[in-house]
C-alpha positions as CSV (number, residue, x, y, z in Angstrom):
1,M,-13.5,0.0,-39.7
2,I,-10.1,-1.2,-41.0
3,R,-11.2,-0.6,-44.5
4,N,-12.2,3.0,-43.7
5,V,-8.9,3.7,-42.0
6,L,-7.0,2.3,-45.0
7,A,-9.1,4.4,-47.4
8,A,-8.5,7.5,-45.3
9,A,-4.7,6.7,-45.3
10,V,-4.7,6.3,-49.1
11,V,-6.6,9.5,-49.6
12,A,-4.2,11.3,-47.3
13,V,-1.1,10.0,-49.2
14,L,-2.6,10.6,-52.6
15,G,-3.8,14.0,-51.5
16,G,-0.3,14.9,-50.4
17,A,1.0,13.8,-53.8
18,V,-1.5,16.0,-55.6
19,V,-0.4,19.0,-53.6
20,A,3.3,18.3,-54.4
21,A,2.5,17.8,-58.1
22,D,0.5,21.0,-58.1
23,L,3.2,23.1,-56.5
24,K,3.8,26.0,-58.8
25,S,6.7,28.4,-58.3
26,G,8.1,31.1,-60.6
27,P,7.0,32.2,-64.0
28,Q,5.2,29.4,-65.8
29,V,5.6,28.0,-69.4
30,G,4.9,30.6,-72.0
31,A,5.4,33.6,-69.6
32,K,8.1,36.2,-69.9
33,V,10.8,36.0,-67.3
34,P,10.0,39.0,-65.0
35,G,13.3,40.9,-65.2
36,A,16.4,42.0,-63.6
37,F,17.7,41.4,-60.1
38,A,21.3,41.4,-58.8
39,P,22.3,38.7,-56.3
40,Y,25.7,38.4,-54.7
41,N,27.8,36.2,-57.1
42,V,29.9,33.6,-55.4
43,T,31.4,32.2,-58.6
44,G,31.7,33.4,-62.2
45,E,33.2,36.5,-63.8
46,D,31.5,38.7,-61.2
47,A,32.5,36.7,-58.1
48,G,32.6,38.8,-55.0
49,K,30.1,41.4,-56.1
50,T,26.4,41.8,-57.0
51,A,25.6,41.4,-60.6
52,C,22.4,40.8,-62.7
53,L,22.2,37.2,-63.8
54,Y,19.1,37.9,-65.8
55,C,21.0,40.6,-67.7
56,R,24.0,38.3,-68.2
57,G,21.7,35.6,-69.7
58,G,20.0,38.0,-72.1
59,N,18.2,36.2,-74.9
60,S,20.4,33.1,-74.7
61,P,19.2,29.7,-73.5
62,V,19.2,29.9,-69.7
63,V,18.7,27.5,-66.8
64,A,17.9,29.4,-63.6
65,I,17.8,27.5,-60.4
66,F,16.4,29.1,-57.2
67,A,17.1,27.1,-54.0
68,R,16.3,27.7,-50.3
69,T,19.3,25.9,-48.9
70,G,22.9,25.3,-50.2
71,D,23.7,22.0,-48.5
72,D,21.2,19.7,-50.1
73,A,23.0,16.8,-52.0
74,M,20.3,16.5,-54.7
75,T,20.3,20.2,-55.4
76,Q,24.1,20.0,-55.8
77,K,23.6,17.0,-58.1
78,L,21.1,19.0,-60.2
79,I,23.6,21.9,-60.5
80,K,26.4,19.6,-61.6
81,A,24.2,18.1,-64.3
82,V,23.0,21.5,-65.5
83,D,26.7,22.7,-65.5
84,A,27.6,19.8,-67.7
85,E,24.8,20.6,-70.1
86,T,25.8,24.3,-70.1
87,A,29.4,23.4,-71.0
88,K,28.1,21.0,-73.7
89,N,26.0,23.7,-75.2
90,A,28.6,26.5,-75.1
91,K,28.2,27.1,-78.9
92,A,24.6,28.1,-78.3
93,D,25.7,30.6,-75.6
94,M,23.8,28.6,-73.0
95,F,24.0,30.2,-69.5
96,S,23.1,28.8,-66.1
97,F,22.9,30.0,-62.6
98,A,21.7,28.9,-59.1
99,V,20.6,31.5,-56.6
100,F,20.4,30.4,-53.0
101,S,18.4,32.2,-50.2
102,G,20.1,32.7,-46.9
103,D,22.8,34.3,-44.8
104,K,25.7,35.4,-47.1
105,D,28.4,34.9,-44.5
106,K,27.3,31.3,-43.9
107,L,26.5,30.4,-47.5
108,E,29.4,31.9,-49.4
109,P,32.1,29.5,-48.0
110,Q,29.7,26.6,-48.4
111,L,29.0,27.4,-52.0
112,K,32.6,28.0,-52.9
113,D,33.4,24.6,-51.4
114,A,30.5,22.9,-53.3
115,A,31.6,24.5,-56.6
116,K,35.1,23.3,-56.1
117,K,34.0,19.7,-55.2
118,A,31.6,19.5,-58.1
119,E,34.3,21.1,-60.4
120,L,31.7,23.5,-61.8
121,K,32.9,25.1,-65.0
122,T,30.1,27.4,-66.1
123,T,27.2,27.6,-63.7
124,V,27.3,30.8,-61.6
125,L,26.4,30.3,-57.9
126,A,24.9,33.3,-56.2
127,I,23.2,34.3,-53.0
128,D,19.9,36.2,-52.7
129,D,21.1,38.9,-50.3
130,K,18.8,41.3,-48.5
131,E,20.0,44.4,-50.5
132,D,18.5,43.3,-53.8
133,P,16.3,40.2,-53.2
134,I,14.7,38.3,-56.0
135,P,11.7,40.5,-57.0
136,E,8.3,39.4,-55.9
137,K,7.2,39.4,-59.5
138,Y,9.2,36.1,-59.9
139,A,6.5,34.5,-57.7
140,L,8.7,31.9,-56.1
141,N,6.5,29.7,-53.9
142,K,7.6,29.6,-50.2
143,D,6.9,25.8,-50.2
144,A,9.2,25.2,-53.1
145,D,12.7,24.3,-51.9
146,V,14.0,24.2,-55.5
147,T,12.5,26.0,-58.5
148,V,14.1,25.4,-62.0
149,I,13.2,27.7,-64.9
150,L,14.4,27.0,-68.4
151,Y,14.0,29.9,-70.8
152,V,15.2,31.3,-74.1
153,D,14.5,34.8,-75.5
154,R,13.3,35.5,-72.0
155,V,10.3,33.2,-72.5
156,V,9.8,30.2,-70.1
157,K,9.9,26.8,-71.9
158,A,9.9,24.6,-68.9
159,N,9.4,25.0,-65.1
160,Y,10.0,22.6,-62.3
161,S,9.3,23.1,-58.5
162,F,10.1,20.7,-55.7
163,P,9.2,20.7,-52.0
164,K,12.0,20.0,-49.6
165,G,13.4,16.5,-50.0
166,K,11.4,15.7,-53.1
167,L,14.0,16.3,-55.9
168,T,15.0,12.9,-57.4
169,D,17.4,11.6,-59.9
170,K,14.5,11.1,-62.3
171,D,13.6,14.8,-61.9
172,I,17.2,15.8,-62.7
173,E,17.1,13.7,-65.8
174,A,13.8,15.4,-66.9
175,V,15.4,18.9,-66.4
176,V,18.5,17.9,-68.4
177,K,16.3,16.4,-71.2
178,D,14.3,19.7,-71.3
179,V,17.4,21.6,-72.2
180,S,16.5,20.6,-75.8
181,K,13.5,23.0,-75.4
182,I,15.8,26.0,-75.1
183,V,18.9,25.0,-77.2
184,T,18.5,24.4,-80.9
185,Q,21.4,22.7,-82.6
């Protein structure tokens, strides 16, 4: 009986891990990035207005982060690491942005504060407002708290998706390492 209960517990735990590992969100490796959308930009050259980040990135190497909440410490750590890589790869015209879903009035001061604390230099923080939401063709999974898409020439080279609370330091290191897939020196 105890053995059966333990076996069921192991299956439940491993089954949950498989579901998390199989979480797909956004365009997958080899796919074209679906196209333009204009979120409200909190930082960057278009701060205070809506502007197309897909358009701004063009064919350059891009790291796009889509997040459901703006106050998660690991998401902020990811953005800071991506910002450092973007600055390091300025000669390659690397571009990065993070788009957060939620209430603009609540998120804007939160994101401004986060950008200041993290001393972000290059990564644009934006809010997915209701006027021009991220198109459905981006296929962002509702179970993904954070989706990271690395692309160049508008073709996805790496994609990561994380359920709420599952982004780790090791995952951040993997994303940073994969910048080499979009930036050629």
